[in-house]
C-alpha positions as a Markdown table, in Angstrom:
| # | Residue | x | y | z |
|---|---|---|---|---|
| 1 | Met | 0.1 | -0.1 | 0.1 |
| 2 | Thr | 1.3 | 3.5 | -0.9 |
| 3 | Gln | 1.6 | 6.4 | 1.4 |
| 4 | Ala | -1.1 | 8.1 | -0.7 |
| 5 | Gln | -3.7 | 5.0 | -0.3 |
| 6 | Arg | -2.8 | 5.1 | 3.3 |
| 7 | Asp | -3.6 | 8.8 | 3.8 |
| 8 | Thr | -6.8 | 8.5 | 1.9 |
| 9 | Ser | -7.7 | 5.2 | 3.9 |
| 10 | Asn | -7.4 | 7.1 | 7.3 |
| 11 | Thr | -9.5 | 10.0 | 5.8 |
| 12 | Pro | -13.3 | 9.7 | 6.8 |
| 13 | Arg | -15.7 | 9.4 | 4.0 |
| 14 | Gly | -18.5 | 12.1 | 3.2 |
| 15 | Leu | -18.9 | 15.3 | 4.7 |
| 16 | Pro | -16.4 | 14.6 | 7.7 |
| 17 | Gly | -13.8 | 13.7 | 5.0 |
| 18 | Leu | -14.4 | 16.7 | 2.9 |
| 19 | Phe | -14.0 | 18.8 | 6.0 |
| 20 | Gln | -10.8 | 17.2 | 7.0 |
| 21 | Arg | -9.3 | 17.6 | 3.4 |
| 22 | Ala | -10.4 | 21.3 | 3.3 |
| 23 | Asn | -9.0 | 21.8 | 7.0 |
| 24 | His | -5.4 | 20.4 | 5.9 |
| 25 | Leu | -5.4 | 22.5 | 2.7 |
| 26 | Val | -6.2 | 25.8 | 4.7 |
| 27 | Ala | -3.5 | 24.6 | 7.0 |
| 28 | Ala | -1.0 | 24.3 | 4.4 |
| 29 | Val | -1.2 | 28.0 | 3.4 |
| 30 | Ala | -0.3 | 29.2 | 6.9 |
| 31 | Pro | 2.7 | 27.1 | 8.1 |
| 32 | Pro | 3.7 | 27.9 | 11.6 |
| 33 | Ser | 7.0 | 29.5 | 10.6 |
| 34 | Leu | 5.6 | 31.9 | 8.2 |
| 35 | Thr | 2.5 | 32.9 | 10.9 |
| 36 | Gln | 5.2 | 33.4 | 13.3 |
| 37 | Leu | 7.1 | 35.8 | 11.0 |
| 38 | Val | 4.0 | 37.6 | 10.1 |
| 39 | Leu | 2.8 | 38.0 | 13.8 |
| 40 | Arg | 6.2 | 39.5 | 14.6 |
| 41 | Ile | 6.1 | 41.8 | 11.7 |
| 42 | Gly | 2.5 | 43.1 | 12.2 |
| 43 | Leu | 3.0 | 43.7 | 15.8 |
| 44 | Ala | 6.4 | 45.6 | 15.2 |
| 45 | Val | 5.0 | 47.9 | 12.6 |
| 46 | Pro | 2.5 | 50.2 | 14.5 |
| 47 | Phe | 4.9 | 50.6 | 17.3 |
| 48 | Trp | 8.0 | 51.3 | 14.9 |
| 49 | Arg | 5.9 | 53.8 | 13.1 |
| 50 | Ser | 4.8 | 55.5 | 16.6 |
| 51 | Gly | 8.5 | 55.5 | 17.9 |
| 52 | Ile | 10.2 | 57.0 | 14.6 |
| 53 | Asn | 7.7 | 59.9 | 14.8 |
| 54 | Lys | 9.0 | 60.9 | 18.2 |
| 55 | Trp | 12.5 | 61.6 | 17.2 |
| 56 | Asp | 14.2 | 64.4 | 15.6 |
| 57 | Gly | 17.6 | 63.0 | 15.6 |
| 58 | Phe | 19.9 | 60.6 | 17.4 |
| 59 | Leu | 18.7 | 60.6 | 20.8 |
| 60 | Gln | 17.1 | 63.8 | 20.5 |
| 61 | Leu | 13.1 | 63.7 | 21.0 |
| 62 | Asn | 11.0 | 65.9 | 19.2 |
| 63 | Glu | 8.9 | 68.6 | 21.1 |
| 64 | Val | 5.8 | 66.9 | 20.2 |
| 65 | Ala | 6.5 | 63.8 | 21.9 |
| 66 | Val | 7.3 | 65.4 | 25.2 |
| 67 | Leu | 4.5 | 67.6 | 24.8 |
| 68 | Leu | 1.9 | 64.5 | 24.5 |
| 69 | Phe | 3.2 | 63.0 | 27.7 |
| 70 | Ser | 3.1 | 66.3 | 29.4 |
| 71 | Ser | -0.2 | 67.4 | 28.5 |
| 72 | Glu | -2.2 | 65.3 | 26.3 |
| 73 | Phe | -1.7 | 61.6 | 27.4 |
| 74 | Lys | -3.6 | 60.9 | 30.8 |
| 75 | Leu | -3.7 | 57.4 | 32.8 |
| 76 | His | -7.3 | 56.6 | 32.9 |
| 77 | Leu | -7.4 | 54.8 | 36.2 |
| 78 | Pro | -10.0 | 54.8 | 39.0 |
| 79 | Gly | -10.6 | 58.2 | 40.1 |
| 80 | Gly | -8.5 | 59.7 | 37.3 |
| 81 | Pro | -7.5 | 60.6 | 34.7 |
| 82 | Tyr | -4.2 | 61.4 | 36.2 |
| 83 | Pro | -1.2 | 62.9 | 34.5 |
| 84 | Phe | 1.9 | 61.1 | 33.5 |
| 85 | Pro | 4.5 | 61.2 | 36.2 |
| 86 | Ala | 7.9 | 62.4 | 34.7 |
| 87 | Pro | 6.5 | 62.9 | 31.1 |
| 88 | Gly | 9.9 | 63.3 | 29.9 |
| 89 | Ile | 11.4 | 60.3 | 31.3 |
| 90 | Phe | 8.2 | 58.3 | 29.9 |
| 91 | Ala | 8.4 | 59.9 | 26.6 |
| 92 | Phe | 11.9 | 59.1 | 26.2 |
| 93 | Ala | 11.5 | 55.5 | 27.3 |
| 94 | Ala | 8.5 | 54.9 | 25.1 |
| 95 | Ala | 10.3 | 56.4 | 21.9 |
| 96 | Cys | 13.3 | 54.1 | 22.9 |
| 97 | Ala | 11.1 | 51.0 | 23.3 |
| 98 | Glu | 9.2 | 51.5 | 20.2 |
| 99 | Ile | 12.5 | 51.5 | 18.2 |
| 100 | Val | 14.3 | 48.8 | 19.8 |
| 101 | Leu | 11.6 | 46.3 | 20.4 |
| 102 | Pro | 10.1 | 46.3 | 16.9 |
| 103 | Leu | 13.7 | 45.9 | 15.5 |
| 104 | Leu | 14.4 | 42.7 | 17.9 |
| 105 | Leu | 10.9 | 41.3 | 16.9 |
| 106 | Val | 11.5 | 42.0 | 13.1 |
| 107 | Val | 15.1 | 40.1 | 13.1 |
| 108 | Gly | 13.8 | 37.6 | 15.8 |
| 109 | Leu | 16.1 | 38.4 | 18.7 |
| 110 | Ala | 15.5 | 38.0 | 22.2 |
| 111 | Thr | 11.8 | 37.7 | 20.7 |
| 112 | Arg | 9.8 | 36.7 | 23.6 |
| 113 | Phe | 11.2 | 39.3 | 25.7 |
| 114 | Ala | 10.4 | 42.0 | 22.9 |
| 115 | Ala | 7.0 | 40.8 | 22.7 |
| 116 | Phe | 6.4 | 40.9 | 26.4 |
| 117 | Gly | 7.9 | 44.5 | 26.4 |
| 118 | Leu | 5.5 | 45.5 | 23.9 |
| 119 | Leu | 2.6 | 43.6 | 25.8 |
| 120 | Leu | 3.5 | 45.8 | 28.6 |
| 121 | Met | 3.5 | 49.0 | 26.3 |
| 122 | Thr | 0.0 | 47.9 | 25.1 |
| 123 | Phe | -1.2 | 47.7 | 28.6 |
| 124 | Ile | 0.0 | 51.6 | 29.0 |
| 125 | Val | -1.5 | 52.4 | 25.8 |
| 126 | Glu | -4.9 | 51.0 | 26.7 |
| 127 | Leu | -4.7 | 53.0 | 30.0 |
| 128 | Thr | -3.9 | 56.0 | 28.2 |
| 129 | Val | -6.2 | 55.6 | 25.3 |
| 130 | Pro | -8.9 | 53.2 | 26.7 |
| 131 | Glu | -11.5 | 53.7 | 23.4 |
| 132 | Gly | -8.8 | 52.1 | 21.6 |
| 133 | Trp | -9.5 | 48.9 | 23.0 |
| 134 | Pro | -10.4 | 46.7 | 19.7 |
| 135 | Leu | -6.7 | 47.6 | 18.4 |
| 136 | His | -5.1 | 47.3 | 21.5 |
| 137 | Val | -6.7 | 43.7 | 22.2 |
| 138 | Thr | -5.3 | 42.7 | 18.7 |
| 139 | Trp | -1.8 | 43.9 | 19.7 |
| 140 | Ala | -1.9 | 41.9 | 22.9 |
| 141 | Ala | -3.2 | 38.6 | 21.3 |
| 142 | Met | -0.1 | 39.1 | 18.6 |
| 143 | Ala | 2.3 | 39.6 | 21.5 |
| 144 | Leu | 0.9 | 36.7 | 23.5 |
| 145 | Gly | 1.0 | 34.3 | 20.5 |
| 146 | Ile | 4.6 | 35.3 | 20.0 |
| 147 | Met | 5.5 | 34.9 | 23.7 |
| 148 | Ala | 3.6 | 31.7 | 23.4 |
| 149 | Trp | 4.9 | 30.0 | 20.4 |
| 150 | Gly | 8.3 | 31.8 | 19.9 |
| 151 | Pro | 9.9 | 33.4 | 16.8 |
| 152 | Gly | 9.7 | 30.5 | 14.5 |
| 153 | Arg | 12.4 | 29.1 | 12.3 |
| 154 | Phe | 12.9 | 32.5 | 10.4 |
| 155 | Ser | 14.7 | 34.2 | 13.4 |
| 156 | Leu | 17.9 | 35.0 | 14.9 |
| 157 | Asp | 16.9 | 33.1 | 17.9 |
| 158 | Ser | 16.1 | 30.0 | 16.0 |
| 159 | Leu | 19.6 | 30.4 | 14.2 |
| 160 | Leu | 21.5 | 31.0 | 17.6 |
| 161 | Thr | 19.8 | 27.8 | 19.2 |
| 162 | Arg | 20.3 | 25.7 | 16.3 |
| 163 | Ser | 24.2 | 26.5 | 16.2 |
| 164 | Asn | 24.7 | 25.8 | 20.0 |
| 165 | Pro | 24.0 | 22.2 | 20.7 |
């Protein structure tokens, strides 16, 4: 008996078999390594775009970034909203994280830690802009997926792990 005959003999007939074959076909379009790469890039892009807009030059925040954290952004906590403490420090930390963490995600280096960092940032963004929750939930889901399943085969993490027995 050939492999193809064994595969078809194990597949149920009728409607269940049709669903099983369709399920395998759809799964073949989204192999795990490709999915993990797309998740990493998809999560990196909005944070990178936000971060790149906060800089005027190397380690030079623009005025808008500091202004946002000092007057515009508020933490929506019970009894609030409250202003950000130390807005200059928060603006600088956020701008640095929005550049470094997406870069780590895209190349797949320290991937789970980078995703965790962006999950924490997503939580702070949600506290700052609570009406954006549908998008924030999407970011959180992507970060959690990366944290749970790792960077995938197309990453520096994978390359470093394979080269060290």
